[in-house]
C-alpha positions as CSV (number, residue, x, y, z in Angstrom):
1,M,-8.5,267.4,69.4
2,G,-8.3,264.2,71.5
3,L,-11.2,261.9,72.3
4,T,-12.0,263.7,75.5
5,N,-12.3,267.5,76.0
6,F,-12.3,268.4,79.6
7,P,-11.8,272.2,79.5
8,N,-15.2,272.8,77.9
9,G,-17.1,270.0,79.6
10,V,-16.9,266.3,79.8
11,T,-17.5,265.1,76.3
12,S,-16.5,262.4,73.9
13,F,-16.4,263.4,70.2
14,G,-18.3,266.5,71.3
15,I,-21.2,264.4,72.9
16,P,-21.9,264.9,76.6
17,V,-21.1,261.7,78.7
18,F,-21.6,260.7,82.3
19,G,-25.4,260.3,82.1
20,G,-26.0,263.3,79.8
21,L,-23.9,265.7,81.7
22,P,-24.0,269.0,79.8
23,P,-20.9,271.0,78.8
24,T,-19.8,273.5,81.3
25,F,-18.4,277.0,81.1
26,G,-16.1,276.4,84.0
27,N,-13.3,274.0,85.0
28,V,-13.6,270.3,85.7
29,F,-11.9,268.7,88.7
30,F,-11.5,265.1,89.5
31,V,-11.7,263.4,93.0
32,D,-10.3,259.9,93.4
33,Y,-10.1,259.0,97.1
34,R,-8.3,255.7,96.6
35,N,-5.7,256.8,94.0
36,G,-5.7,260.6,94.2
37,S,-3.5,263.0,96.1
38,D,-4.4,266.4,97.5
39,D,-1.0,267.7,96.3
40,D,-2.1,267.2,92.7
41,D,-4.0,269.8,90.5
42,G,-7.2,267.6,90.0
43,K,-7.5,268.6,86.3
44,T,-7.3,265.1,84.9
45,P,-8.2,261.6,86.2
46,E,-4.5,260.9,86.4
47,S,-3.9,263.9,88.6
48,A,-7.1,263.6,90.7
49,V,-7.2,265.1,94.2
50,K,-8.1,262.8,97.1
51,T,-10.9,264.7,98.8
52,L,-14.0,266.7,97.9
53,S,-12.9,269.5,100.2
54,T,-9.7,270.0,98.2
55,A,-11.6,270.0,94.9
56,Y,-14.0,272.5,96.3
57,G,-11.1,274.7,97.3
58,L,-9.9,274.7,93.7
59,C,-13.3,275.8,92.3
60,I,-14.2,279.4,91.6
61,S,-17.5,280.7,92.8
62,N,-20.0,281.5,90.1
63,N,-17.8,279.9,87.4
64,N,-20.0,276.8,86.9
65,D,-17.1,274.5,87.7
66,F,-17.7,270.7,87.8
67,I,-16.4,268.2,90.3
68,L,-16.4,264.5,89.2
69,I,-16.1,261.9,92.0
70,D,-14.8,258.4,91.3
71,G,-17.3,256.1,92.8
72,D,-15.0,253.2,93.8
73,S,-14.6,254.3,97.5
74,A,-16.0,256.6,100.1
75,V,-14.5,260.1,100.2
76,V,-13.7,260.6,103.9
77,E,-13.6,264.2,105.0
78,T,-11.7,265.2,108.2
79,A,-13.7,268.4,108.7
80,M,-17.1,269.8,107.6
81,I,-17.0,271.4,104.1
82,D,-18.6,274.8,104.5
83,W,-20.0,275.1,101.0
84,S,-20.6,278.8,100.6
85,K,-19.4,279.2,97.0
86,N,-22.0,279.5,94.2
87,R,-22.8,277.5,91.0
88,I,-20.5,274.4,91.6
89,H,-21.8,271.1,90.2
90,V,-20.8,267.8,91.7
91,F,-21.3,264.5,89.9
92,G,-20.8,261.0,91.2
93,C,-19.3,258.6,88.6
94,D,-19.9,255.0,89.4
95,G,-21.2,253.6,86.2
96,G,-24.9,254.4,86.8
97,S,-27.4,256.7,88.2
98,H,-28.8,255.2,91.4
99,L,-32.2,255.3,93.1
100,G,-31.9,254.5,96.7
101,V,-28.7,254.2,98.8
102,G,-26.4,252.3,96.4
103,H,-24.2,255.2,95.3
104,G,-20.5,254.5,94.9
105,A,-19.7,258.2,95.2
106,R,-20.1,258.7,99.0
107,I,-19.1,261.7,101.0
108,T,-18.6,260.8,104.7
109,M,-17.0,262.0,107.9
110,D,-15.6,259.8,110.7
111,V,-14.9,260.9,114.2
112,T,-13.6,264.5,114.4
113,T,-12.9,266.9,117.3
114,A,-14.1,270.3,116.1
115,V,-17.4,271.5,117.5
116,T,-18.1,273.1,114.1
117,D,-18.2,269.7,112.3
118,L,-22.0,269.4,112.3
119,A,-22.2,267.3,109.1
120,P,-19.8,266.3,106.3
121,V,-21.2,269.1,104.1
122,K,-23.1,272.3,105.0
123,V,-24.4,274.0,101.8
124,T,-25.1,277.7,102.1
125,G,-24.2,278.9,98.6
126,I,-26.4,279.7,95.6
127,R,-27.4,277.4,92.7
128,N,-25.1,274.5,93.4
129,T,-26.1,271.0,92.2
130,F,-25.3,267.5,93.4
131,T,-25.9,264.4,91.3
132,N,-25.6,260.7,92.1
133,C,-24.0,261.2,95.5
134,K,-24.5,259.8,98.9
135,F,-24.1,262.0,102.0
136,E,-23.5,260.1,105.2
137,S,-21.9,260.6,108.6
138,T,-20.5,258.1,111.2
139,N,-19.2,260.9,113.4
140,T,-19.9,260.4,117.1
141,L,-18.9,264.0,118.1
142,D,-21.6,265.4,120.3
143,E,-22.2,268.3,117.9
144,S,-22.1,266.2,114.7
145,L,-25.7,265.2,114.6
146,Y,-26.6,265.3,110.9
147,G,-25.9,263.4,107.6
148,H,-26.2,266.6,105.6
149,I,-27.2,270.3,106.0
150,E,-28.9,272.1,103.2
151,A,-29.2,275.8,103.9
152,G,-28.5,277.2,100.5
153,E,-30.5,279.0,97.8
154,F,-31.8,277.1,94.7
155,T,-29.7,274.0,95.3
156,T,-30.6,271.0,93.3
157,Y,-30.1,267.3,94.3
158,N,-30.5,264.6,91.6
159,R,-30.7,261.0,92.8
160,C,-28.8,261.6,96.0
161,S,-29.2,259.9,99.4
162,F,-28.7,261.1,102.9
163,I,-28.1,259.2,106.1
164,K,-26.8,259.7,109.7
165,I,-25.5,256.3,110.6
166,T,-24.6,257.1,114.3
167,D,-26.6,258.8,117.1
168,L,-29.4,256.3,116.7
169,D,-30.6,257.1,120.2
170,E,-30.3,260.9,119.9
171,T,-33.6,262.8,119.4
172,G,-31.7,265.9,118.1
173,A,-30.1,264.0,115.2
174,A,-31.4,263.7,111.6
175,D,-30.4,262.3,108.3
176,I,-30.7,265.8,106.8
177,V,-31.4,269.3,107.9
178,A,-33.5,271.0,105.3
179,E,-33.6,274.8,105.6
180,G,-32.8,275.8,102.0
181,D,-34.6,278.4,99.9
182,G,-35.9,277.1,96.6
183,T,-34.2,273.7,97.0
184,T,-35.2,270.9,94.6
185,Y,-34.8,267.2,95.2
186,Y,-35.3,264.8,92.3
187,E,-35.6,261.0,93.0
188,C,-33.6,261.3,96.3
189,E,-33.7,259.0,99.3
190,F,-33.7,260.1,102.9
191,G,-32.9,257.7,105.7
192,A,-32.5,253.9,105.5
193,A,-34.0,250.6,106.5
194,T,-30.6,249.2,107.5
195,I,-30.2,250.9,110.9
196,L,-32.6,250.8,113.8
197,T,-33.3,254.1,115.5
198,S,-34.6,253.9,119.1
199,V,-36.0,257.4,119.7
200,A,-38.0,260.1,118.1
201,R,-35.2,261.0,115.7
202,P,-36.6,262.7,112.5
203,T,-35.5,261.6,109.1
204,M,-35.7,265.2,107.8
205,L,-35.4,268.1,110.3
206,V,-36.8,271.5,109.2
207,D,-35.0,273.8,111.6
208,K,-32.8,276.9,111.6
209,I,-29.6,275.1,112.5
210,V,-27.3,277.4,110.6
211,G,-29.4,280.0,108.9
212,S,-32.1,282.6,109.8
213,T,-34.8,281.9,107.2
214,G,-35.7,278.2,107.3
215,M,-37.2,276.1,104.6
216,L,-38.8,278.1,101.8
217,D,-40.4,277.0,98.5
218,N,-38.9,273.5,98.3
219,N,-39.9,270.8,95.8
220,F,-39.6,267.1,96.2
221,K,-40.2,264.8,93.1
222,D,-40.4,261.0,93.4
223,C,-38.4,260.9,96.6
224,N,-38.3,258.1,99.2
225,F,-38.3,258.7,103.0
226,I,-37.2,255.4,104.7
227,A,-37.2,254.4,108.4
228,Y,-36.6,251.4,110.7
229,T,-37.5,252.4,114.2
230,S,-38.5,251.0,117.6
231,S,-40.0,254.4,118.6
232,A,-43.6,255.1,117.7
233,D,-42.8,258.8,118.2
234,K,-40.4,259.1,115.3
235,F,-41.3,261.3,112.3
236,F,-40.2,261.3,108.7
237,I,-40.4,265.1,108.5
238,K,-40.4,267.3,111.6
239,V,-40.8,271.1,111.6
240,A,-39.0,272.0,114.8
241,A,-40.8,275.3,115.6
242,A,-43.0,278.0,114.1
243,G,-41.0,280.0,111.7
244,D,-38.5,277.2,110.8
245,G,-40.4,276.9,107.5
246,Q,-42.3,279.4,105.5
247,R,-44.4,279.6,102.4
248,Y,-44.7,276.2,100.7
249,S,-43.1,272.8,100.1
250,M,-44.5,270.5,97.4
251,F,-44.1,266.7,97.5
252,R,-45.0,264.9,94.2
253,G,-45.0,261.1,94.0
254,C,-43.1,260.7,97.3
255,A,-43.1,257.5,99.4
256,F,-42.8,257.3,103.2
257,I,-41.9,253.7,104.2
258,N,-41.3,252.6,107.8
259,W,-40.1,249.0,108.0
260,S,-42.3,248.2,110.9
261,L,-42.5,244.4,110.1
262,A,-38.8,243.8,111.0
263,A,-37.7,242.5,114.3
264,G,-37.5,245.4,116.8
265,G,-39.5,247.7,114.5
266,T,-42.8,249.3,115.3
267,T,-45.5,251.4,113.7
268,M,-45.0,255.1,113.8
269,T,-47.9,257.2,115.1
270,S,-47.4,260.0,112.5
271,A,-45.3,260.5,109.4
272,I,-45.3,264.3,109.6
273,S,-45.1,266.7,112.5
274,A,-45.7,270.5,112.2
275,P,-46.3,272.5,115.4
276,A,-49.0,275.0,116.2
277,S,-48.5,278.4,114.4
278,S,-46.3,276.7,111.8
279,E,-45.8,279.0,108.8
280,L,-45.0,276.3,106.2
281,Q,-47.7,274.8,103.9
282,M,-46.6,271.2,103.1
283,V,-48.6,269.8,100.2
284,F,-48.6,266.1,99.2
285,D,-50.1,265.0,96.0
286,A,-52.5,262.1,95.4
287,N,-49.6,259.8,94.5
288,T,-48.2,259.9,98.1
289,I,-47.6,256.5,99.6
290,V,-47.4,256.0,103.4
291,V,-46.5,252.6,104.9
292,G,-45.9,251.6,108.6
293,C,-47.6,254.7,110.1
294,T,-50.9,254.9,111.9
295,D,-51.7,258.4,110.5
296,F,-50.1,260.8,108.1
297,A,-50.4,263.6,110.8
298,T,-52.6,263.9,113.8
299,A,-54.6,266.9,115.1
300,T,-51.8,267.9,117.4
301,N,-49.1,268.1,114.7
302,N,-50.8,268.8,111.4
303,V,-50.7,272.6,111.0
304,G,-50.1,273.3,107.3
305,V,-50.0,269.7,106.3
306,H,-52.2,269.0,103.2
307,I,-52.6,265.7,101.4
308,C,-54.5,265.6,98.1
309,A,-55.9,262.1,98.4
310,A,-59.1,260.4,99.4
311,V,-59.4,258.5,102.7
312,P,-57.9,255.1,101.7
313,T,-59.3,251.6,101.9
314,A,-57.6,248.3,101.1
315,T,-59.2,248.3,97.7
316,T,-58.3,251.8,96.5
317,S,-55.2,253.6,95.5
318,G,-53.5,256.5,97.3
319,I,-52.1,256.1,100.8
320,A,-51.0,252.5,101.2
321,V,-52.9,250.5,103.9
322,N,-52.7,246.8,104.9
323,A,-54.6,244.7,102.5
324,A,-58.0,243.4,103.9
């Protein structure tokens, strides 16, 4: 047996590599946008395919196949990937596991023409996982308003980031649409402090864009929501309408940071917006941090919003306030 055994997982001398990646029952495919070719089979780094869409096409649903992305360049897709297959696991390989937006394994989409290209990736399958990847979009197509769409069931995102770089003046745009059932986000980052939005564009939009159920039973652990805006009416999380979310979503140790001190930036009125008759309970634990917002939510948009923290002062922990 050679030093590396790809058919039964990515291992070296039988030990899982790539940040503790476990062995897999399925196949392993490699994506290398700079050196790969979509005419290859993707089974080795030397025969890597060029795009994530091609690797996805090679995967078998419910086979627990792995896709490894070389993190030395962005993977540019020419059409939205409609990710309807189940149990496929994507791992970005760039020498580390990033918190924030520094991922080398980036999935992006430039200007396209199809009205169905809503985002680079739309996930609707079951039990897929994505680790150490950045989802971004620079598409200026009128319909392409989102950095990512999560509408699957039991999807897991580990240390991923999401950003819509264009449509900074479009209220209907968002860095991510979150309408998944049982989705888990570990140490992910939504939005960025590097681009200035000028309208009430939400960072995370809870809306039935592609599905019929909306957000159900989501969990967010140690995630960052980041903004840089000139609009006081922007929200980090916006539930578009009653019924777009149901049951619960739990936020543990999450930070909501608006870079209001920068030139052109302003303080946001509210971090969260949920309309009257909302059916989603959003619970934020006592380790929640909010910066650059006047209120977490106001009386006109706080239905189902619960934060487990005392009213803060400059000398206590909890929600961050300006030091006295």
